[in-house]
N, C-alpha and C positions, 0 to 999 in steps of 0.2 A: 221392493223395499220390505224389510222385516222389522217390526217393533217387538221388543221382548220385555213386557211388563212382568212383574213378579209371579203372576199366575200362569204364564205360558208364552205364547208367541202369536203374532198376527202378521201374515204375509200377504201383500197386495198382489194378486195374480193378474188382474186386468182392470182397467177403468176407462170410462167414457164420460160424456157430458152429464148423463143422468143415472149412471150406475157404477158400482164398484164390486168386484168379486175378490173375497178374501179367503185365505186358508187360516183357520183359527185352531190353535192347539191349547188345551187347558190341562194343566198337570193334575194328577190324581189328588182328590181332596181339596182342590182350589176352585175359585169362581171369579167371574168378572163382577164388577160393581153393578148394582141396580141402577138402571139408566132409562132414558126416554129420548126420543128425537121428534122434533116438530116438523121436519121437512123430508123425512125418508122412512120407508118401511124396510124390513129385513126378512129374508127367507133363509132358514138354516137347514142344511142336510147333514146328518151324522154319517161320517165316513168310517170311523172306528171308535170304539168305546161306547159309553153311556152318558147321555146328557140329562140333567134335571133342569128343565126350563120352567121358570116362574114368570107368568104373564098376567099382569093385573091381579096378582095375589094367588093365582091358580097354578099349582105345580103339576107338571107332566113329565113322565120319563120317556125318553126317546132312545132307541137302539140303532145300530148300524142299518143304513138304508131308509130310515124314517126321517121325516122333516116336519117343520112347523113354520108358520108365517106370523110375523110380528107387525101389526099395523102401526102407522104413525101415531104419535100421542099415546103410546101404551108403555107403561112401566114394565121393564123386563130384566131378567138376570139368567145367566147360564152357570150351572155348577157341574163339576165332575165328581159324582159320588163313587166312581169305580176305582180300580187298582191299576188301570193302564191309561195312558194319555187319551183324552177325548180329542178327536180330530173332526172338524166340521168345515163345510164350505158355506160361506155367507154371501148372499147376493143382496147388496144394498141398492135401493131404487128410489129416486126422488128428485125434486127440483134443486136440492142443495145437499151436498155430502160432506161439508167441512166439519172438522173436529169440534168447532165451537157450537155445533148443534147437538152435542151430547150433554144432556142434563143428568147429573149424577145425584143419586139419593143416598142418604146415610144407610149403610148396610146393617141389617139385622140378621143375626144367624137364625136360619130356619131349619 
């Protein structure tokens, strides 16, 4: 299943009772909304491009083959500051993975 929000695409590669693996593509110059989850953590691995990850207000640049971990209850956002599509593999893990566990915050341009 693939969703195509304005900023890119999310494809579910595999899922089980306590995990989901997604392929995420973010178009150049775009970003996901700032969000948080109460019931799941996320681990992101950059496959292509550059990711600007903001976790609890701290920004980090990740390049191909680099990864980061986002714990539960942590505000986070992913941006693509580059000129090519950002491609990531996301592993969600937790007791509940429903979309209603996504708490979105108003976006401030950073």
